C-alpha positions in Angstrom: 84.9 66.4 87.9 85.0 65.6 84.1 85.6 68.6 81.9 84.9 68.8 78.2 87.5 70.6 75.9 85.8 71.3 72.8 88.8 72.2 69.5 92.5 72.7 69.7 93.8 75.1 72.1 94.9 78.8 70.5 98.3 79.6 70.2 98.9 82.6 72.4 101.2 85.5 71.2 102.7 88.3 72.6 102.4 91.9 71.6 104.1 95.0 73.3 101.7 97.4 74.4 104.4 99.9 75.6 107.7 99.8 75.6 107.9 98.8 79.2 104.7 96.4 79.0 104.7 92.7 77.4 100.8 90.9 77.9 100.0 87.6 76.1 97.2 88.3 73.9 95.1 86.0 71.2 96.1 85.0 68.1 93.7 84.5 65.0 90.7 85.5 66.4 87.7 87.1 65.1 87.2 89.6 67.6 87.9 90.1 71.1 87.4 87.3 73.2 84.6 88.2 76.1 85.0 87.2 79.4 83.0 88.1 82.4 84.2 88.7 86.1 81.3 88.4 88.7 83.2 90.5 91.2 82.0 90.2 95.3 84.2 92.6 97.2 82.8 96.0 97.6 85.8 97.1 99.4 88.0 96.3 96.2 85.5 97.4 93.4 87.2 100.7 92.4 90.7 99.3 92.0 89.6 95.9 90.4 87.5 98.2 87.9 90.5 100.3 87.3 92.5 97.5 86.4 90.1 95.5 84.1 89.5 99.1 82.2 93.5 99.3 81.8 93.7 95.7 80.7 90.9 96.5 78.2 92.5 99.6 76.7 95.9 97.5 76.7 95.0 95.0 73.9 92.1 94.7 71.7 91.8 90.9 71.5 90.2 90.3 74.6 87.3 92.1 76.5 86.8 91.7 79.9 83.2 92.9 81.6 83.3 93.8 85.2 80.1 93.3 87.0 80.1 94.2 90.7 77.8 92.2 93.1 78.5 94.4 96.2 77.0 92.3 99.3 75.0 90.1 97.5 77.8 88.4 95.5 77.1 84.4 96.7 73.2 85.2 95.8 74.1 86.3 92.2 76.3 83.6 91.6 74.4 80.8 92.8 71.2 82.2 90.7 73.3 82.8 87.6 74.6 79.1 88.4 71.1 77.7 88.4 69.9 79.8 85.6 72.8 78.8 83.2 74.5 82.3 83.0 77.4 81.4 84.6 80.0 84.0 84.5 84.0 83.3 83.1 85.7 84.7 86.4 84.3 85.2 90.1 85.7 86.1 93.4 85.8 85.4 97.2 85.3 81.2 97.1 88.1 79.4 99.1 87.7 76.7 102.2 84.6 74.8 102.8 82.3 77.2 100.9 84.9 76.8 97.8 84.6 72.9 98.4 81.1 72.9 98.0 81.1 74.7 94.4 84.0 72.3 93.5 81.9 69.2 94.4 79.1 70.7 92.1 81.6 70.8 89.2 81.3 74.8 88.9 85.1 75.8 89.4 88.3 75.1 87.4 91.2 73.2 88.5 93.9 76.1 87.6 96.7 74.2 89.5 98.5 73.9 85.8 98.0 77.1 84.3 100.8 79.4 83.9 99.7 82.6 85.5 99.9 80.2 89.0 104.0 80.8 89.1 103.1 84.1 90.6 101.5 82.7 93.7 103.1 81.1 96.2 103.2 77.2 96.9 102.6 78.2 100.8 99.6 80.5 100.2 97.3 77.7 98.7 95.4 76.0 101.6 92.0 77.5 101.2 91.8 76.9 97.3 93.5 73.6 97.4 90.9 70.8 97.3 91.8 67.1 96.8 95.2 67.9 95.3 93.4 70.4 92.7 93.8 74.3 93.2 90.8 76.3 92.6 91.6 79.8 93.6 94.2 82.3 93.3 94.7 84.0 96.4 96.0 87.6 95.8 97.0 88.6 99.5 96.5 88.2 103.0 93.3 89.3 104.8 93.2 89.9 108.3 90.6 91.2 110.7 91.2 92.8 114.1 90.8 96.2 115.7 92.1 99.3 113.9 93.0 101.6 116.3 93.8 105.9 116.4 97.4 106.4 117.6 96.7 110.1 118.7 93.4 109.2 120.3 94.9 106.5 122.3 97.8 108.6 123.5 95.7 111.2 124.5 93.4 108.8 126.5 96.7 107.8 128.0 96.7 104.3 126.6 100.7 103.3 126.1 100.2 99.6 124.8 97.3 97.8 122.7 95.3 95.6 124.9 96.3 91.7 124.5 93.4 90.2 127.1 89.6 91.4 127.7 90.4 93.1 130.9 92.9 94.5 129.3 90.8 96.1 126.3 88.1 96.7 129.0 90.8 99.2 130.8 91.2 100.7 127.3 87.7 101.2 126.5 87.1 102.9 130.1 90.2 105.1 129.8 89.0 106.3 126.2 85.3 107.0 127.7 86.8 108.9 130.5 89.1 111.3 128.2 85.4 111.8 126.2 86.6 109.7 123.2 83.7 107.3 121.7 85.7 103.8 121.5 84.1 102.1 118.6 83.3 103.3 115.4 80.3 100.7 114.3 78.5 100.7 110.9 75.5 97.8 111.9 73.6 99.2 108.6 75.6 97.0 106.8 75.1 93.4 108.6 78.5 91.7 107.9 80.3 94.7 109.7 79.1 93.3 113.0 77.8 90.1 111.5 81.1 88.6 110.8 82.0 89.0 114.8 81.8 84.7 115.0 83.4 83.8 111.6 86.2 86.2 112.2 86.2 87.2 115.5 85.9 84.1 117.3 88.0 81.9 114.7 90.8 81.2 117.6 88.3 79.0 119.5 86.3 77.7 116.6 88.7 76.8 114.1 90.9 74.9 116.0 88.2 72.7 117.2 86.4 72.5 114.0 90.0 70.8 112.1 89.9 68.7 115.2 86.7 67.1 114.8 87.6 66.6 111.1 84.6 64.0 109.3 82.6 64.7 112.8 82.5 68.2 111.9 81.6 67.7 108.1 79.0 65.3 109.3 77.1 68.5 110.9 78.3 67.1 114.5 78.9 70.7 115.6 78.0 73.0 118.5 78.7 76.7 119.4 78.5 75.8 122.8 82.2 75.7 123.3 84.6 76.8 126.1 85.8 80.5 125.9 82.9 81.2 123.8 80.7 83.0 126.6 83.7 85.7 127.0 83.9 86.0 123.4 80.1 87.0 123.5 81.2 89.4 126.7 83.7 91.4 124.3 80.7 91.5 121.8 78.6 92.8 124.0 81.5 95.6 125.4 81.7 96.6 121.8 78.2 97.4 121.0 77.8 99.2 124.2 80.5 101.5 123.4 80.1 102.7 119.7 79.0 105.7 118.3 75.2 107.0 118.8 72.8 105.2 116.6 74.9 102.4 115.2 72.3 100.6 113.2 71.6 103.8 111.2 75.0 103.7 110.3 76.6 101.5 106.9 80.1 100.4 106.4 80.7 103.9 104.8 79.7 105.6 107.9 81.6 103.3 109.8 85.0 104.3 107.9 84.1 108.2 108.0 83.3 107.7 111.7 87.0 106.5 112.4 88.8 108.5 109.8 87.2 111.5 111.0 88.8 110.4 114.7 85.3 110.5 115.9 86.0 106.9 117.5 89.3 105.6 118.6 88.8 102.1 117.1 86.9 100.0 114.3 86.6 96.4 114.1 87.2 95.5 110.9 89.2 93.7 108.2 92.6 95.0 106.5 90.8 95.3 103.3 89.3 98.8 104.8 92.6 100.3 104.8 92.1 101.9 101.2 88.7 103.4 102.4 90.0 105.2 105.6 93.2 106.1 103.3 91.2 107.8 100.9 89.2 109.6 103.8 92.2 110.6 106.1 95.7 109.7 104.3 97.7 111.0 107.1 95.9 109.3 110.0 98.4 107.3 112.6 96.7 104.0 112.4 97.4 100.6 113.6 95.6 97.3 114.1 95.7 94.7 116.6 94.0 91.0 117.2 90.7 91.4 119.0 91.3 89.6 123.0 88.7 87.2 123.4 90.8 85.7 126.4 92.5 86.7 129.5 95.7 84.5 128.0 97.7 86.6 125.9 99.4 83.7 124.3 95.8 83.0 122.5 96.0 86.0 120.9 96.2 85.6 117.1 95.2 87.4 113.9 92.3 85.9 112.4 93.6 85.6 108.8 92.3 84.0 104.9 94.0 84.7 101.7 91.8 88.0 101.1 91.0 88.3 97.9 90.6 85.2 95.6 89.7 84.9 92.0 87.7 81.5 91.0 87.5 80.4 87.1 84.5 79.0 86.2 84.7 75.3 85.0 82.5 76.0 82.0 85.4 77.7 80.2 87.1 74.8 79.5 84.1 74.4 77.0 86.1 77.1 74.9 89.9 77.3 74.0 89.6 80.9 73.4 88.7 81.6 76.5 91.2 79.5 78.6 93.7 81.9 76.4 91.9 84.9 77.2 92.1 84.3 81.0 95.8 83.8 80.7 96.4 86.8 78.9 94.1 88.6 81.7 96.0 86.9 84.4 99.5 87.6 82.9 98.5 91.4 82.9 97.0 91.4 86.5 99.6 89.1 88.2 102.7 90.4 86.8 103.7 93.5 88.6 105.5 94.9 85.6 102.5 95.1 83.8 99.6 97.6 84.0 97.7 95.9 86.8 101.0 95.9 89.2 99.7 98.8 91.2 97.1 96.6 93.0 99.9 95.6 95.5 101.1 98.8 96.3 98.0 100.5 96.7 96.2 97.8 98.9 99.0 98.1 101.8 98.8 94.6 102.9 100.4 91.4 102.5 100.5 89.5 99.4 100.5 86.1 98.1 102.1 87.0 95.1 105.9 85.7 95.0 107.1 88.4 92.8 105.3 91.6 94.0 107.1 93.7 96.6 104.2 95.7 98.0 104.4 98.9 100.2 102.8 98.0 103.5 100.7 100.6 104.8 101.7 101.2 108.6 98.7 99.4 109.9 99.8 96.5 108.1 103.2 96.0 110.2 102.1 94.2 113.2 100.3 92.1 111.0 103.4 91.2 109.0 105.2 90.7 112.3 102.4 88.2 113.3 102.6 86.5 110.0 106.3 86.4 110.4 106.1 84.5 113.8 103.0 82.1 112.8 100.8 83.8 115.2 97.7 83.7 113.1 94.5 81.5 112.5 92.6 80.9 109.7 89.1 82.5 110.0 86.3 80.1 111.0 84.5 81.5 107.9 86.7 79.4 105.9 85.0 76.3 107.2 81.4 77.4 107.7 79.1 75.5 105.5 77.9 77.3 102.4 75.1 80.0 103.4 75.8 79.8 107.1 77.7 83.1 106.9 74.7 85.4 105.7 72.7 83.6 108.3 74.8 84.1 111.3 75.2 87.9 110.5 71.3 88.3 110.9 71.6 86.0 114.3 74.2 88.6 115.3 72.4 91.8 114.5 68.6 90.1 116.0 70.9 89.4 119.0 72.3 93.1 119.3 69.2 94.5 118.6 67.6 92.5 121.2 69.8 93.9 124.1 68.8 90.8 125.8 72.4 89.7 126.3 71.6 86.1 126.8 74.6 84.0 125.3 73.0 80.7 125.9 70.0 81.7 123.5 72.8 83.4 120.9 74.3 79.9 121.1 71.3 78.3 120.2 70.3 80.5 117.6 73.4 79.9 116.0 73.4 75.9 116.3 70.2 76.2 114.6 71.8 78.4 111.9 74.6 75.8 111.5 72.0 72.9 111.5 70.2 74.5 108.3 73.2 74.8 106.3 74.9 71.5 107.4 74.4 69.6 104.8 76.6 71.4 102.6 79.9 70.7 104.5 79.0 66.8 103.0 
């Protein structure tokens, strides 16, 4: 990818914005350098908007405009790129999806940038492409089953399930105790649509990696050993939610779980903040979703949760590169104003300097990470565009109520074929 750099790089100076905080800012600037951050994680919108506000207030040389896109982030990003109105910073691109944007020349290689000193080298798997680094992983994002420890105790459940049979027994005990097993928010498609890309990762990711170039050529099917049982688990969850789950959105899902009206919730650890806001004292844990009868297959699907990407167009303006460096220094250095991010999210971090306070729901995840009992989400290997399409397929399947796994597999295959060219 060729990059054009116009003019000389402006020097960085250091100003003390408080007695405890030093942030590099731009020297000799005629006015604040304007950056736009196109932001695509609804669960982190509030905390990131706070950090951006704090940064803007801490100095006068750089101004960051925070543009939250909600669940339509990729559509908005693609539209902006197509119309020549690309932002300076974006988020959430990693894996094969990121590779397609890198191939098109949209994303900047940041491997030599000074702020990368904060990020562990071991945390760069899904943002490294052909030796370049195209994203800043912020924290470990894992997906599984949140559970209410008090409600489990009430139902006589003494251990979290590790197999499909144990999960079924867990559901039966909850039902017998008059407790709704699962909180659902199907009104927001991704809450259950992510089941394939996250929940089935222990089957799909190793196979995609094994196939290598064949996979990238589109030689793929979801008709794989173990998938039928994984779809049985999807059916089990769908059969055991609160009433009218399609009339409940993601906020409602969090509320049902936080109000202790259901014992479990399929979600990622990005939702810890939302649940804690609703019920700070809730005794909450998380375990990997069993989709096999072999306990040894139980792993946490993970990816590097929040990722910041820098747009390649920023190379056309040296002032923007320096401005981004200033913003990243503020955000990534735990001693600066944005450092509270790591404590508030309560999950393992990719930052080599930060020492976050983990939420109790992250404790078992930390153990699994230390034991290397994790697998990268299949989401990181999906062709660009497939994710949203698979959400629709999943929702249509659940709405139909047929439990026809063969047809579901065919629909997933058709959706994959539709976007397979993006892998090339």
